[in-house]
N, C-alpha and C positions, 0 to 999 in steps of 0.2 A: 675615648680611651687612646686613640692614636695620637691625638694632640698632646696628651700627657707624655707619651713616649718621645714625641718630637722635642718637647721642652726638656725632658731628661737627657736626650742625646745632645742638645745644644749646650746644656750645662756641662756635660762630660767633655765635650769638645773645648769649651772655654777653660775648664780646669786643666786639660791636657796642654793647651796652648800656653797657658800661664806657666805651668811647670817646665815645659820644654824651653821657653824663652828666658826663664829666670834661674832655675835651680838645676836643671839637668846638665850633666857633664858631657854634652854632645859636642862634636866638632862644629865650628862655625859654618862650615860649608854644608852641613847636613840640616841645619835649622831652617833655611828657606824652603827646602824640599818638604820637610815635615809640615811647616806652616802652609805650604801649598796644598798638601793633601787635606789638612784640616779645613782650609778655605773651600776646597772643592766639596767637602762633605756639607758644610754650612750652605753653600750656594745650592747644592742639590736638594737639601731639605727645604730651604725657603721656596725654591721653584715648585717643588711638590706641593707645599702648603698653599701657595698661590693658585696653582692649577686645580687643586682639590676643593678648596673652601671659598674662593672668591668667584662669584658668578660674573662672567663676562662673555662677550661674543667670541665665538670660536676664532674669527679672524684676528681679533685683538690678542687673544691668547697665543696664537701662532706667532704673531709679530713679537710679542713679549719673549717667547721662548727663543726665537732666533736672536734677538738682541742680547739676551743673557748668555747664550752659547757663544756668540762672537766676542762679547766682553770677557767671558771666562777664558777663551782661547788666547786673547791678547794678554790677559793677566798671567796665564801659564807661560807664554813665550817670554814675557818680561821677567818673570821669576827665574826662568832657566837661562836668561841672558841671551836669548836668540832674537828678540824683537828688533834690536838695532841692526842686526845683520839682514833680517828680512826687509826692513825699511830701506836699507842701503841697496839691496838687490832690486827692490821695486823701483827705486829712483834711477838706478842704472838702466833698467829695462825701459822705463819711461823716457829717459834721455835718448836711448837708442831708437826708440820708435819715432820720436819727434826730431831727430837729427836731420838737418837739411841735406837733401840728396843732390848729387850733381845732376845737371840737366842731361837728358838722354840725347845721344848723338842721332841726328836724323839719318835715315838710310840714304846713301847717295843715289841720285836718280840716274838712270841710264839714258844716254843721248844716242839717238840713231841718226 
């Protein structure tokens, strides 16, 4: 029965996405956000479906969940236009970490 509800929800999401992207009088800036919400719904339902009905080892299931969450976070950041800024910030941080440092001055020795 829950599988029927899942299929029904996916059909509703597909119809909503088609309507929003073709016929709705939404501003162009709002469409990516609505598509993002619909994509998150689909990803959540598919992950639930995999975790519930596909038998696999718990460690593989955990790895799959982590990969899906990371990929979804990257997708959200790209959709909101923040991904390039985060990559640039990471590159700057990495360049600062690997920047050559000037040699340390040795302490002068005292002569007696």
